[in-house]
C-alpha positions as CSV (number, residue, x, y, z in Angstrom):
1,M,127.0,148.0,200.4
2,A,129.1,147.4,203.5
3,V,127.5,146.3,206.7
4,T,129.1,146.2,210.1
5,C,127.8,144.0,212.8
6,L,128.2,145.5,216.3
7,Q,128.2,143.0,219.1
8,L,127.9,145.2,222.2
9,G,127.9,144.2,225.9
10,Y,125.6,145.9,228.3
11,L,125.3,149.7,227.9
12,N,125.3,152.3,230.6
13,T,122.0,153.9,229.5
14,Q,121.6,155.7,232.9
15,D,124.2,158.3,231.9
16,G,123.6,160.3,228.8
17,L,126.3,162.0,226.7
18,H,126.1,165.0,228.9
19,T,127.8,163.0,231.7
20,P,131.6,163.2,231.5
21,L,133.1,160.0,229.9
22,E,135.2,159.2,233.0
23,Q,132.2,159.4,235.3
24,A,130.0,157.3,232.9
25,A,132.7,154.6,232.7
26,Q,133.1,154.5,236.5
27,N,129.4,154.3,237.1
28,G,129.2,150.9,235.4
29,E,131.9,149.5,237.7
30,G,133.4,147.7,234.7
31,Q,130.2,145.9,233.9
32,L,128.7,148.5,231.5
33,I,130.0,150.2,228.4
34,A,129.8,154.0,228.4
35,L,127.5,155.3,225.6
36,H,130.4,157.7,224.7
37,D,132.5,154.7,223.5
38,V,129.8,153.4,221.2
39,V,129.3,156.9,219.7
40,A,133.1,157.2,219.2
41,L,133.2,153.8,217.4
42,V,130.3,154.6,215.1
43,R,131.9,157.9,214.2
44,T,135.1,156.1,213.4
45,L,133.3,153.5,211.3
46,L,131.5,156.2,209.3
47,G,134.8,158.0,208.7
48,L,136.3,155.0,206.8
49,S,136.9,155.4,203.1
50,A,134.6,153.6,200.6
51,A,137.5,151.1,200.0
52,S,137.2,149.4,203.4
53,Y,134.8,148.4,206.1
54,V,134.7,146.6,209.4
55,R,132.8,143.4,209.1
56,E,132.3,142.7,212.8
57,L,133.1,144.6,216.0
58,V,132.9,143.1,219.5
59,L,132.8,145.6,222.4
60,P,132.3,144.0,225.8
61,A,132.8,145.9,229.1
62,I,136.1,145.1,230.9
63,A,134.4,143.1,233.6
64,D,131.7,141.4,231.5
65,E,132.0,137.7,232.3
66,R,130.1,136.7,229.2
67,F,133.0,137.6,226.9
């Protein structure tokens, strides 16, 4: 069994997936990750073959000073 650890920065939970990606990314002013990005990454991880996995993924926002 393969397990991927996602280390995410702060998410923009104010904008749902119905909000266009560009707008959701701008609304966080570089401090928040658009939910669209997390969904895209999870879809990519699920699409990997059984021969590989991603052990750890760190996804901070561009302007997140903690990373």
